[in-house]
VMD Tcl script that builds the backbone (N, CA, C; Angstrom):
set m [mol new atoms 504]
animate dup $m
set s [atomselect $m all]
$s set {name element resname resid chain x y z} {
  {N N UNK 1 A 15.834 -14.526 86.254}
  {CA C UNK 1 A 14.703 -15.372 86.618}
  {C C UNK 1 A 15.228 -16.740 87.031}
  {N N UNK 2 A 14.760 -17.263 88.130}
  {CA C UNK 2 A 15.206 -18.569 88.618}
  {C C UNK 2 A 14.652 -19.677 87.738}
  {N N UNK 3 A 15.395 -20.753 87.670}
  {CA C UNK 3 A 14.981 -21.897 86.883}
  {C C UNK 3 A 14.274 -22.927 87.738}
  {N N UNK 4 A 14.033 -24.056 87.152}
  {CA C UNK 4 A 13.465 -25.193 87.857}
  {C C UNK 4 A 14.619 -25.882 88.576}
  {N N UNK 5 A 14.403 -26.278 89.809}
  {CA C UNK 5 A 15.473 -26.861 90.607}
  {C C UNK 5 A 15.099 -28.250 91.067}
  {N N UNK 6 A 16.015 -29.191 90.899}
  {CA C UNK 6 A 15.880 -30.544 91.422}
  {C C UNK 6 A 16.868 -30.661 92.567}
  {N N UNK 7 A 16.346 -30.754 93.783}
  {CA C UNK 7 A 17.197 -30.790 94.972}
  {C C UNK 7 A 16.699 -31.884 95.894}
  {N N UNK 8 A 17.654 -32.706 96.364}
  {CA C UNK 8 A 17.289 -33.765 97.291}
  {C C UNK 8 A 18.324 -33.862 98.389}
  {N N UNK 9 A 18.057 -33.226 99.530}
  {CA C UNK 9 A 18.965 -33.386 100.672}
  {C C UNK 9 A 18.604 -34.651 101.448}
  {N N UNK 10 A 19.612 -35.374 101.876}
  {CA C UNK 10 A 19.419 -36.572 102.692}
  {C C UNK 10 A 20.309 -36.437 103.913}
  {N N UNK 11 A 19.716 -36.199 105.057}
  {CA C UNK 11 A 20.449 -36.087 106.317}
  {C C UNK 11 A 21.631 -35.131 106.206}
  {N N UNK 12 A 21.419 -33.998 105.561}
  {CA C UNK 12 A 22.462 -32.996 105.451}
  {C C UNK 12 A 23.347 -33.112 104.226}
  {N N UNK 13 A 23.330 -34.235 103.543}
  {CA C UNK 13 A 24.089 -34.401 102.301}
  {C C UNK 13 A 23.195 -34.032 101.129}
  {N N UNK 14 A 23.728 -33.297 100.184}
  {CA C UNK 14 A 22.980 -32.982 98.966}
  {C C UNK 14 A 23.203 -34.123 97.979}
  {N N UNK 15 A 22.223 -35.021 97.863}
  {CA C UNK 15 A 22.323 -36.138 96.928}
  {C C UNK 15 A 22.311 -35.608 95.504}
  {N N UNK 16 A 21.426 -34.665 95.272}
  {CA C UNK 16 A 21.375 -34.010 93.965}
  {C C UNK 16 A 20.911 -32.581 94.169}
  {N N UNK 17 A 21.522 -31.681 93.432}
  {CA C UNK 17 A 21.125 -30.274 93.451}
  {C C UNK 17 A 21.456 -29.703 92.078}
  {N N UNK 18 A 20.464 -29.712 91.212}
  {CA C UNK 18 A 20.658 -29.250 89.838}
  {C C UNK 18 A 19.600 -28.208 89.500}
  {N N UNK 19 A 20.018 -27.186 88.801}
  {CA C UNK 19 A 19.102 -26.134 88.374}
  {C C UNK 19 A 18.943 -26.213 86.855}
  {N N UNK 20 A 17.720 -26.159 86.398}
  {CA C UNK 20 A 17.413 -26.220 84.973}
  {C C UNK 20 A 17.098 -24.806 84.499}
  {N N UNK 21 A 18.116 -24.022 84.302}
  {CA C UNK 21 A 17.946 -22.593 84.028}
  {C C UNK 21 A 17.186 -22.304 82.742}
  {N N UNK 22 A 17.434 -23.072 81.695}
  {CA C UNK 22 A 16.816 -22.793 80.397}
  {C C UNK 22 A 15.306 -22.997 80.397}
  {N N UNK 23 A 14.793 -23.636 81.423}
  {CA C UNK 23 A 13.406 -24.070 81.384}
  {C C UNK 23 A 12.482 -23.264 82.277}
  {N N UNK 24 A 12.952 -22.176 82.844}
  {CA C UNK 24 A 12.141 -21.460 83.818}
  {C C UNK 24 A 10.834 -20.938 83.228}
  {N N UNK 25 A 10.850 -20.465 81.990}
  {CA C UNK 25 A 9.626 -19.909 81.414}
  {C C UNK 25 A 8.657 -20.978 80.965}
  {N N UNK 26 A 9.165 -22.183 80.733}
  {CA C UNK 26 A 8.292 -23.260 80.269}
  {C C UNK 26 A 7.872 -24.204 81.387}
  {N N UNK 27 A 8.346 -23.941 82.575}
  {CA C UNK 27 A 8.033 -24.846 83.678}
  {C C UNK 27 A 6.521 -24.980 83.838}
  {N N UNK 28 A 6.095 -26.170 84.084}
  {CA C UNK 28 A 4.674 -26.431 84.256}
  {C C UNK 28 A 4.345 -26.422 85.743}
  {N N UNK 29 A 3.109 -26.127 86.052}
  {CA C UNK 29 A 2.736 -26.018 87.459}
  {C C UNK 29 A 2.531 -27.369 88.113}
  {N N UNK 30 A 2.316 -28.394 87.326}
  {CA C UNK 30 A 2.079 -29.709 87.902}
  {C C UNK 30 A 3.097 -30.700 87.345}
  {N N UNK 31 A 4.112 -30.974 88.146}
  {CA C UNK 31 A 5.186 -31.880 87.757}
  {C C UNK 31 A 4.966 -33.300 88.292}
  {N N UNK 32 A 3.787 -33.565 88.860}
  {CA C UNK 32 A 3.555 -34.859 89.513}
  {C C UNK 32 A 3.850 -36.063 88.635}
  {N N UNK 33 A 3.437 -36.108 87.362}
  {CA C UNK 33 A 3.760 -37.296 86.566}
  {C C UNK 33 A 5.272 -37.549 86.458}
  {N N UNK 34 A 6.046 -36.501 86.307}
  {CA C UNK 34 A 7.504 -36.658 86.240}
  {C C UNK 34 A 8.055 -37.125 87.585}
  {N N UNK 35 A 7.553 -36.567 88.678}
  {CA C UNK 35 A 8.022 -36.969 90.004}
  {C C UNK 35 A 7.673 -38.422 90.306}
  {N N UNK 36 A 6.490 -38.861 89.892}
  {CA C UNK 36 A 6.091 -40.254 90.109}
  {C C UNK 36 A 7.064 -41.184 89.394}
  {N N UNK 37 A 7.442 -40.850 88.167}
  {CA C UNK 37 A 8.398 -41.666 87.414}
  {C C UNK 37 A 9.760 -41.677 88.105}
  {N N UNK 38 A 10.175 -40.546 88.631}
  {CA C UNK 38 A 11.464 -40.472 89.315}
  {C C UNK 38 A 11.450 -41.295 90.600}
  {N N UNK 39 A 10.355 -41.264 91.347}
  {CA C UNK 39 A 10.270 -42.073 92.571}
  {C C UNK 39 A 10.394 -43.555 92.229}
  {N N UNK 40 A 9.774 -43.984 91.139}
  {CA C UNK 40 A 9.919 -45.387 90.733}
  {C C UNK 40 A 11.380 -45.710 90.458}
  {N N UNK 41 A 12.084 -44.818 89.789}
  {CA C UNK 41 A 13.514 -45.018 89.528}
  {C C UNK 41 A 14.310 -45.056 90.830}
  {N N UNK 42 A 13.996 -44.160 91.758}
  {CA C UNK 42 A 14.703 -44.112 93.045}
  {C C UNK 42 A 14.507 -45.425 93.798}
  {N N UNK 43 A 13.277 -45.920 93.818}
  {CA C UNK 43 A 13.012 -47.179 94.518}
  {C C UNK 43 A 13.736 -48.345 93.849}
  {N N UNK 44 A 13.761 -48.365 92.508}
  {CA C UNK 44 A 14.500 -49.419 91.797}
  {C C UNK 44 A 15.986 -49.358 92.131}
  {N N UNK 45 A 16.561 -48.161 92.111}
  {CA C UNK 45 A 17.981 -47.999 92.431}
  {C C UNK 45 A 18.259 -48.410 93.876}
  {N N UNK 46 A 17.335 -48.103 94.774}
  {CA C UNK 46 A 17.508 -48.470 96.180}
  {C C UNK 46 A 17.432 -49.985 96.355}
  {N N UNK 47 A 16.521 -50.642 95.632}
  {CA C UNK 47 A 16.466 -52.114 95.672}
  {C C UNK 47 A 17.808 -52.711 95.228}
  {N N UNK 48 A 18.352 -52.164 94.131}
  {CA C UNK 48 A 19.642 -52.644 93.630}
  {C C UNK 48 A 20.761 -52.377 94.637}
  {N N UNK 49 A 20.712 -51.229 95.297}
  {CA C UNK 49 A 21.734 -50.890 96.289}
  {C C UNK 49 A 21.721 -51.901 97.427}
  {N N UNK 50 A 20.544 -52.288 97.887}
  {CA C UNK 50 A 20.444 -53.311 98.924}
  {C C UNK 50 A 20.898 -54.662 98.392}
  {N N UNK 51 A 20.459 -55.038 97.199}
  {CA C UNK 51 A 20.818 -56.350 96.635}
  {C C UNK 51 A 22.326 -56.487 96.457}
  {N N UNK 52 A 22.980 -55.379 96.099}
  {CA C UNK 52 A 24.432 -55.405 95.894}
  {C C UNK 52 A 25.194 -54.950 97.138}
  {N N UNK 53 A 24.489 -54.802 98.241}
  {CA C UNK 53 A 25.062 -54.384 99.514}
  {C C UNK 53 A 26.018 -53.208 99.339}
  {N N UNK 54 A 25.497 -52.160 98.685}
  {CA C UNK 54 A 26.246 -50.928 98.502}
  {C C UNK 54 A 27.045 -50.868 97.219}
  {N N UNK 55 A 27.185 -51.974 96.529}
  {CA C UNK 55 A 28.025 -52.026 95.333}
  {C C UNK 55 A 27.485 -51.271 94.141}
  {N N UNK 56 A 26.212 -50.924 94.157}
  {CA C UNK 56 A 25.635 -50.191 93.030}
  {C C UNK 56 A 26.059 -48.731 93.028}
  {N N UNK 57 A 26.200 -48.154 94.195}
  {CA C UNK 57 A 26.464 -46.728 94.323}
  {C C UNK 57 A 27.912 -46.361 94.078}
  {N N UNK 58 A 28.190 -45.086 94.246}
  {CA C UNK 58 A 29.530 -44.568 93.983}
  {C C UNK 58 A 30.497 -44.835 95.124}
  {N N UNK 59 A 29.971 -45.160 96.310}
  {CA C UNK 59 A 30.826 -45.362 97.481}
  {C C UNK 59 A 31.391 -46.764 97.620}
  {N N UNK 60 A 31.003 -47.677 96.748}
  {CA C UNK 60 A 31.509 -49.042 96.835}
  {C C UNK 60 A 30.733 -49.881 97.826}
  {N N UNK 61 A 31.076 -51.157 97.870}
  {CA C UNK 61 A 30.363 -52.116 98.720}
  {C C UNK 61 A 30.411 -51.689 100.183}
  {N N UNK 62 A 29.325 -51.988 100.884}
  {CA C UNK 62 A 29.250 -51.678 102.304}
  {C C UNK 62 A 30.267 -52.521 103.074}
  {N N UNK 63 A 30.809 -51.976 104.148}
  {CA C UNK 63 A 31.703 -52.778 104.989}
  {C C UNK 63 A 30.967 -54.005 105.526}
  {N N UNK 64 A 31.702 -55.094 105.634}
  {CA C UNK 64 A 31.116 -56.340 106.147}
  {C C UNK 64 A 30.673 -56.165 107.594}
  {N N UNK 65 A 29.741 -56.998 107.997}
  {CA C UNK 65 A 29.336 -57.019 109.398}
  {C C UNK 65 A 30.494 -57.533 110.236}
  {N N UNK 66 A 30.579 -57.058 111.450}
  {CA C UNK 66 A 31.603 -57.608 112.355}
  {C C UNK 66 A 31.227 -59.064 112.651}
  {N N UNK 67 A 32.199 -59.923 112.890}
  {CA C UNK 67 A 31.877 -61.321 113.220}
  {C C UNK 67 A 30.938 -61.437 114.421}
  {N N UNK 68 A 31.112 -60.558 115.403}
  {CA C UNK 68 A 30.255 -60.600 116.594}
  {C C UNK 68 A 28.804 -60.270 116.242}
  {N N UNK 69 A 28.618 -59.241 115.431}
  {CA C UNK 69 A 27.254 -58.850 115.066}
  {C C UNK 69 A 26.620 -59.894 114.156}
  {N N UNK 70 A 27.375 -60.448 113.231}
  {CA C UNK 70 A 26.842 -61.502 112.356}
  {C C UNK 70 A 26.395 -62.696 113.192}
  {N N UNK 71 A 27.167 -63.059 114.207}
  {CA C UNK 71 A 26.789 -64.171 115.092}
  {C C UNK 71 A 25.528 -63.825 115.878}
  {N N UNK 72 A 25.438 -62.594 116.373}
  {CA C UNK 72 A 24.243 -62.169 117.101}
  {C C UNK 72 A 23.014 -62.236 116.208}
  {N N UNK 73 A 23.152 -61.751 114.953}
  {CA C UNK 73 A 22.015 -61.801 114.028}
  {C C UNK 73 A 21.552 -63.229 113.813}
  {N N UNK 74 A 22.502 -64.146 113.652}
  {CA C UNK 74 A 22.143 -65.552 113.477}
  {C C UNK 74 A 21.419 -66.105 114.686}
  {N N UNK 75 A 21.837 -65.719 115.882}
  {CA C UNK 75 A 21.196 -66.178 117.113}
  {C C UNK 75 A 19.792 -65.619 117.269}
  {N N UNK 76 A 19.499 -64.489 116.611}
  {CA C UNK 76 A 18.175 -63.865 116.676}
  {C C UNK 76 A 17.259 -64.354 115.550}
  {N N UNK 77 A 17.706 -65.322 114.786}
  {CA C UNK 77 A 16.974 -65.832 113.622}
  {C C UNK 77 A 16.865 -64.808 112.497}
  {N N UNK 78 A 17.791 -63.852 112.460}
  {CA C UNK 78 A 17.912 -62.962 111.317}
  {C C UNK 78 A 18.882 -63.616 110.339}
  {N N UNK 79 A 18.885 -63.184 109.107}
  {CA C UNK 79 A 19.858 -63.687 108.139}
  {C C UNK 79 A 21.225 -63.126 108.509}
  {N N UNK 80 A 22.134 -63.957 109.024}
  {CA C UNK 80 A 23.383 -63.434 109.566}
  {C C UNK 80 A 24.315 -62.820 108.529}
  {N N UNK 81 A 24.216 -63.185 107.258}
  {CA C UNK 81 A 25.141 -62.667 106.254}
  {C C UNK 81 A 24.663 -61.426 105.538}
  {N N UNK 82 A 23.394 -61.048 105.714}
  {CA C UNK 82 A 22.869 -59.893 104.989}
  {C C UNK 82 A 23.143 -58.605 105.755}
  {N N UNK 83 A 23.370 -57.550 105.006}
  {CA C UNK 83 A 23.660 -56.253 105.606}
  {C C UNK 83 A 22.439 -55.351 105.441}
  {N N UNK 84 A 22.034 -54.715 106.547}
  {CA C UNK 84 A 20.901 -53.779 106.612}
  {C C UNK 84 A 19.547 -54.432 106.330}
  {N N UNK 85 A 19.466 -55.742 106.509}
  {CA C UNK 85 A 18.197 -56.431 106.229}
  {C C UNK 85 A 17.767 -57.328 107.389}
  {N N UNK 86 A 18.094 -56.980 108.616}
  {CA C UNK 86 A 17.748 -57.840 109.755}
  {C C UNK 86 A 16.249 -58.104 109.803}
  {N N UNK 87 A 15.436 -57.063 109.771}
  {CA C UNK 87 A 13.979 -57.230 109.831}
  {C C UNK 87 A 13.305 -56.887 108.513}
  {N N UNK 88 A 14.019 -56.271 107.615}
  {CA C UNK 88 A 13.505 -55.803 106.321}
  {C C UNK 88 A 12.602 -54.578 106.431}
  {N N UNK 89 A 12.395 -54.045 107.628}
  {CA C UNK 89 A 11.512 -52.882 107.783}
  {C C UNK 89 A 12.045 -51.665 107.026}
  {N N UNK 90 A 13.332 -51.363 107.182}
  {CA C UNK 90 A 13.892 -50.201 106.501}
  {C C UNK 90 A 13.868 -50.419 104.985}
  {N N UNK 91 A 14.242 -51.602 104.555}
  {CA C UNK 91 A 14.216 -51.926 103.121}
  {C C UNK 91 A 12.816 -51.731 102.556}
  {N N UNK 92 A 11.823 -52.286 103.223}
  {CA C UNK 92 A 10.437 -52.170 102.749}
  {C C UNK 92 A 9.966 -50.714 102.773}
  {N N UNK 93 A 10.353 -49.964 103.798}
  {CA C UNK 93 A 9.932 -48.562 103.878}
  {C C UNK 93 A 10.456 -47.760 102.693}
  {N N UNK 94 A 11.610 -48.153 102.152}
  {CA C UNK 94 A 12.233 -47.388 101.075}
  {C C UNK 94 A 12.004 -47.962 99.683}
  {N N UNK 95 A 11.420 -49.166 99.596}
  {CA C UNK 95 A 11.279 -49.781 98.271}
  {C C UNK 95 A 9.869 -50.249 97.940}
  {N N UNK 96 A 9.024 -50.437 98.945}
  {CA C UNK 96 A 7.678 -50.962 98.704}
  {C C UNK 96 A 6.780 -49.896 98.074}
  {N N UNK 97 A 5.702 -50.353 97.479}
  {CA C UNK 97 A 4.710 -49.424 96.928}
  {C C UNK 97 A 4.188 -48.509 98.026}
  {N N UNK 98 A 3.951 -49.080 99.197}
  {CA C UNK 98 A 3.501 -48.310 100.361}
  {C C UNK 98 A 3.966 -49.041 101.610}
  {N N UNK 99 A 4.236 -48.298 102.657}
  {CA C UNK 99 A 4.689 -48.870 103.926}
  {C C UNK 99 A 4.400 -47.843 105.015}
  {N N UNK 100 A 4.044 -48.292 106.239}
  {CA C UNK 100 A 3.736 -47.327 107.302}
  {C C UNK 100 A 4.868 -46.335 107.594}
  {N N UNK 101 A 6.122 -46.740 107.406}
  {CA C UNK 101 A 7.255 -45.846 107.672}
  {C C UNK 101 A 7.690 -45.044 106.441}
  {N N UNK 102 A 7.056 -45.288 105.304}
  {CA C UNK 102 A 7.468 -44.572 104.086}
  {C C UNK 102 A 6.903 -43.158 104.077}
  {N N UNK 103 A 7.762 -42.210 103.726}
  {CA C UNK 103 A 7.344 -40.825 103.527}
  {C C UNK 103 A 7.355 -40.574 102.030}
  {N N UNK 104 A 6.206 -40.304 101.462}
  {CA C UNK 104 A 6.105 -40.003 100.043}
  {C C UNK 104 A 5.024 -38.942 99.869}
  {N N UNK 105 A 5.476 -37.760 99.501}
  {CA C UNK 105 A 4.569 -36.650 99.272}
  {C C UNK 105 A 4.917 -36.067 97.908}
  {N N UNK 106 A 3.992 -36.208 96.973}
  {CA C UNK 106 A 4.195 -35.690 95.624}
  {C C UNK 106 A 3.171 -34.595 95.397}
  {N N UNK 107 A 3.685 -33.385 95.169}
  {CA C UNK 107 A 2.844 -32.232 94.905}
  {C C UNK 107 A 3.229 -31.664 93.543}
  {N N UNK 108 A 2.485 -30.709 93.085}
  {CA C UNK 108 A 2.736 -30.133 91.767}
  {C C UNK 108 A 4.148 -29.611 91.586}
  {N N UNK 109 A 4.704 -29.007 92.619}
  {CA C UNK 109 A 6.044 -28.435 92.521}
  {C C UNK 109 A 7.028 -29.029 93.511}
  {N N UNK 110 A 6.729 -30.187 94.066}
  {CA C UNK 110 A 7.658 -30.760 95.026}
  {C C UNK 110 A 7.468 -32.236 95.252}
  {N N UNK 111 A 8.538 -32.862 95.681}
  {CA C UNK 111 A 8.564 -34.290 95.950}
  {C C UNK 111 A 9.347 -34.507 97.229}
  {N N UNK 112 A 8.775 -35.227 98.170}
  {CA C UNK 112 A 9.465 -35.618 99.392}
  {C C UNK 112 A 9.395 -37.130 99.478}
  {N N UNK 113 A 10.568 -37.773 99.677}
  {CA C UNK 113 A 10.614 -39.230 99.765}
  {C C UNK 113 A 11.643 -39.639 100.810}
  {N N UNK 114 A 11.305 -40.646 101.591}
  {CA C UNK 114 A 12.234 -41.175 102.582}
  {C C UNK 114 A 11.501 -42.087 103.545}
  {N N UNK 115 A 12.028 -42.171 104.759}
  {CA C UNK 115 A 11.426 -43.037 105.775}
  {C C UNK 115 A 11.373 -42.282 107.093}
  {N N UNK 116 A 10.426 -42.680 107.918}
  {CA C UNK 116 A 10.254 -42.096 109.239}
  {C C UNK 116 A 10.263 -43.233 110.260}
  {N N UNK 117 A 10.062 -42.906 111.507}
  {CA C UNK 117 A 10.031 -43.922 112.547}
  {C C UNK 117 A 11.388 -44.597 112.706}
  {N N UNK 118 A 11.366 -45.836 113.189}
  {CA C UNK 118 A 12.613 -46.564 113.423}
  {C C UNK 118 A 13.359 -46.804 112.103}
  {N N UNK 119 A 12.618 -47.014 111.026}
  {CA C UNK 119 A 13.256 -47.189 109.715}
  {C C UNK 119 A 14.055 -45.947 109.324}
  {N N UNK 120 A 13.487 -44.779 109.557}
  {CA C UNK 120 A 14.183 -43.536 109.246}
  {C C UNK 120 A 15.412 -43.344 110.118}
  {N N UNK 121 A 15.290 -43.688 111.401}
  {CA C UNK 121 A 16.453 -43.571 112.298}
  {C C UNK 121 A 17.577 -44.504 111.862}
  {N N UNK 122 A 17.231 -45.756 111.541}
  {CA C UNK 122 A 18.266 -46.704 111.084}
  {C C UNK 122 A 18.910 -46.200 109.804}
  {N N UNK 123 A 18.094 -45.699 108.895}
  {CA C UNK 123 A 18.632 -45.164 107.648}
  {C C UNK 123 A 19.591 -44.018 107.900}
  {N N UNK 124 A 19.219 -43.126 108.815}
  {CA C UNK 124 A 20.073 -41.986 109.155}
  {C C UNK 124 A 21.430 -42.459 109.662}
  {N N UNK 125 A 21.418 -43.361 110.644}
  {CA C UNK 125 A 22.684 -43.791 111.244}
  {C C UNK 125 A 23.561 -44.532 110.245}
  {N N UNK 126 A 22.954 -45.310 109.373}
  {CA C UNK 126 A 23.767 -46.024 108.383}
  {C C UNK 126 A 24.257 -45.083 107.280}
  {N N UNK 127 A 23.454 -44.125 106.884}
  {CA C UNK 127 A 23.859 -43.175 105.848}
  {C C UNK 127 A 25.058 -42.344 106.324}
  {N N UNK 128 A 25.066 -41.988 107.611}
  {CA C UNK 128 A 26.117 -41.123 108.165}
  {C C UNK 128 A 27.256 -41.885 108.822}
  {N N UNK 129 A 26.946 -43.041 109.403}
  {CA C UNK 129 A 27.934 -43.732 110.231}
  {C C UNK 129 A 28.066 -43.016 111.566}
  {N N UNK 130 A 28.494 -43.746 112.577}
  {CA C UNK 130 A 28.641 -43.139 113.896}
  {C C UNK 130 A 29.394 -44.105 114.798}
  {N N UNK 131 A 30.444 -43.619 115.440}
  {CA C UNK 131 A 31.196 -44.469 116.357}
  {C C UNK 131 A 31.687 -45.729 115.669}
  {N N UNK 132 A 31.271 -46.885 116.193}
  {CA C UNK 132 A 31.668 -48.170 115.612}
  {C C UNK 132 A 30.833 -48.561 114.392}
  {N N UNK 133 A 29.785 -47.802 114.118}
  {CA C UNK 133 A 28.911 -48.112 112.988}
  {C C UNK 133 A 29.479 -47.467 111.721}
  {N N UNK 134 A 29.929 -48.291 110.764}
  {CA C UNK 134 A 30.511 -47.704 109.550}
  {C C UNK 134 A 29.441 -47.104 108.648}
  {N N UNK 135 A 29.868 -46.198 107.777}
  {CA C UNK 135 A 28.975 -45.617 106.776}
  {C C UNK 135 A 28.569 -46.721 105.806}
  {N N UNK 136 A 27.266 -46.836 105.614}
  {CA C UNK 136 A 26.703 -47.737 104.606}
  {C C UNK 136 A 25.615 -46.929 103.900}
  {N N UNK 137 A 25.996 -46.249 102.851}
  {CA C UNK 137 A 25.070 -45.336 102.178}
  {C C UNK 137 A 23.967 -46.112 101.460}
  {N N UNK 138 A 22.747 -45.818 101.842}
  {CA C UNK 138 A 21.572 -46.402 101.198}
  {C C UNK 138 A 21.241 -45.579 99.960}
  {N N UNK 139 A 21.216 -44.258 100.129}
  {CA C UNK 139 A 20.992 -43.352 99.003}
  {C C UNK 139 A 22.358 -42.936 98.473}
  {N N UNK 140 A 22.799 -43.609 97.436}
  {CA C UNK 140 A 24.121 -43.377 96.848}
  {C C UNK 140 A 23.965 -43.571 95.343}
  {N N UNK 141 A 23.555 -42.508 94.665}
  {CA C UNK 141 A 23.183 -42.614 93.260}
  {C C UNK 141 A 24.343 -42.230 92.346}
  {N N UNK 142 A 24.345 -42.814 91.180}
  {CA C UNK 142 A 25.374 -42.543 90.192}
  {C C UNK 142 A 25.069 -41.244 89.449}
  {N N UNK 143 A 26.060 -40.727 88.765}
  {CA C UNK 143 A 25.835 -39.543 87.933}
  {C C UNK 143 A 24.837 -39.857 86.821}
  {N N UNK 144 A 24.837 -41.093 86.333}
  {CA C UNK 144 A 23.862 -41.496 85.319}
  {C C UNK 144 A 22.444 -41.408 85.881}
  {N N UNK 145 A 22.242 -41.851 87.115}
  {CA C UNK 145 A 20.923 -41.717 87.754}
  {C C UNK 145 A 20.492 -40.256 87.762}
  {N N UNK 146 A 21.365 -39.409 88.252}
  {CA C UNK 146 A 21.033 -37.990 88.412}
  {C C UNK 146 A 20.755 -37.329 87.065}
  {N N UNK 147 A 21.591 -37.611 86.084}
  {CA C UNK 147 A 21.366 -36.986 84.772}
  {C C UNK 147 A 20.090 -37.525 84.129}
  {N N UNK 148 A 19.770 -38.786 84.372}
  {CA C UNK 148 A 18.518 -39.357 83.852}
  {C C UNK 148 A 17.323 -38.628 84.445}
  {N N UNK 149 A 17.352 -38.353 85.743}
  {CA C UNK 149 A 16.233 -37.665 86.390}
  {C C UNK 149 A 16.111 -36.237 85.880}
  {N N UNK 150 A 17.242 -35.575 85.697}
  {CA C UNK 150 A 17.212 -34.213 85.159}
  {C C UNK 150 A 16.626 -34.222 83.748}
  {N N UNK 151 A 17.032 -35.195 82.936}
  {CA C UNK 151 A 16.516 -35.287 81.565}
  {C C UNK 151 A 15.023 -35.599 81.560}
  {N N UNK 152 A 14.569 -36.428 82.504}
  {CA C UNK 152 A 13.133 -36.701 82.594}
  {C C UNK 152 A 12.364 -35.412 82.882}
  {N N UNK 153 A 12.880 -34.614 83.809}
  {CA C UNK 153 A 12.216 -33.341 84.121}
  {C C UNK 153 A 12.246 -32.409 82.920}
  {N N UNK 154 A 13.383 -32.316 82.257}
  {CA C UNK 154 A 13.492 -31.452 81.082}
  {C C UNK 154 A 12.490 -31.868 80.006}
  {N N UNK 155 A 12.439 -33.158 79.713}
  {CA C UNK 155 A 11.520 -33.646 78.680}
  {C C UNK 155 A 10.081 -33.337 79.059}
  {N N UNK 156 A 9.744 -33.536 80.335}
  {CA C UNK 156 A 8.372 -33.283 80.764}
  {C C UNK 156 A 8.035 -31.794 80.652}
  {N N UNK 157 A 8.970 -30.941 81.017}
  {CA C UNK 157 A 8.733 -29.498 80.933}
  {C C UNK 157 A 8.528 -29.071 79.478}
  {N N UNK 158 A 9.352 -29.598 78.585}
  {CA C UNK 158 A 9.300 -29.177 77.184}
  {C C UNK 158 A 8.111 -29.781 76.447}
  {N N UNK 159 A 7.883 -31.103 76.636}
  {CA C UNK 159 A 6.905 -31.782 75.794}
  {C C UNK 159 A 5.685 -32.320 76.540}
  {N N UNK 160 A 5.756 -32.360 77.850}
  {CA C UNK 160 A 4.681 -32.986 78.618}
  {C C UNK 160 A 4.735 -34.492 78.577}
  {N N UNK 161 A 5.797 -35.046 77.992}
  {CA C UNK 161 A 5.988 -36.499 77.916}
  {C C UNK 161 A 7.077 -36.924 78.884}
  {N N UNK 162 A 7.014 -38.182 79.296}
  {CA C UNK 162 A 7.975 -38.693 80.253}
  {C C UNK 162 A 9.185 -39.346 79.592}
  {N N UNK 163 A 9.060 -39.746 78.352}
  {CA C UNK 163 A 10.209 -40.322 77.664}
  {C C UNK 163 A 10.269 -41.832 77.782}
  {N N UNK 164 A 11.183 -42.445 77.008}
  {CA C UNK 164 A 11.286 -43.905 76.985}
  {C C UNK 164 A 11.706 -44.443 78.334}
  {N N UNK 165 A 11.114 -45.552 78.733}
  {CA C UNK 165 A 11.466 -46.203 79.963}
  {C C UNK 165 A 10.743 -45.685 81.191}
  {N N UNK 166 A 10.133 -44.532 81.105}
  {CA C UNK 166 A 9.426 -43.969 82.260}
  {C C UNK 166 A 8.067 -44.634 82.378}
  {N N UNK 167 A 7.792 -45.121 83.563}
  {CA C UNK 167 A 6.520 -45.803 83.823}
  {C C UNK 167 A 5.828 -45.096 84.963}
  {N N UNK 168 A 4.578 -44.763 84.763}
  {CA C UNK 168 A 3.784 -44.138 85.829}
  {C C UNK 168 A 2.599 -45.010 86.141}
}
mol reanalyze $m
mol bondsrecalc $m
mol representation Tube
mol addrep $m
């Protein structure tokens, strides 16, 4: 019998893919409260990833902007020293409570989160890198993040509770 699976592909990379085999018989049909708590954690981690310019994740700090691009950003009245925050559209799409480019679909047995439109395209190119554009992973979670989310799901399946620190 298959277990409960937590899987999150991002542009072809498996950010997390964990199976909760012991819990298949106790799985509940409506996991929305647990997913809502996990989305809050994902958004918090993403805010930290932007604030630390990649330093929060496992891949290390994002490569610096080229001097030419930093100068161009300054000439456009963007913050020339910030990385991935020229207009803040992508940041807001991935961290705000709601945003026109945010994709958030929470169903009883599934969760979809990310960005669409120009924000999604920018996220894709930075997550993967391309040509002269270096990889700057936006979704780059630690093993502690992943194990915390798995434990939240396990606790919810077993007890119907979200556990300490979970806010819905």
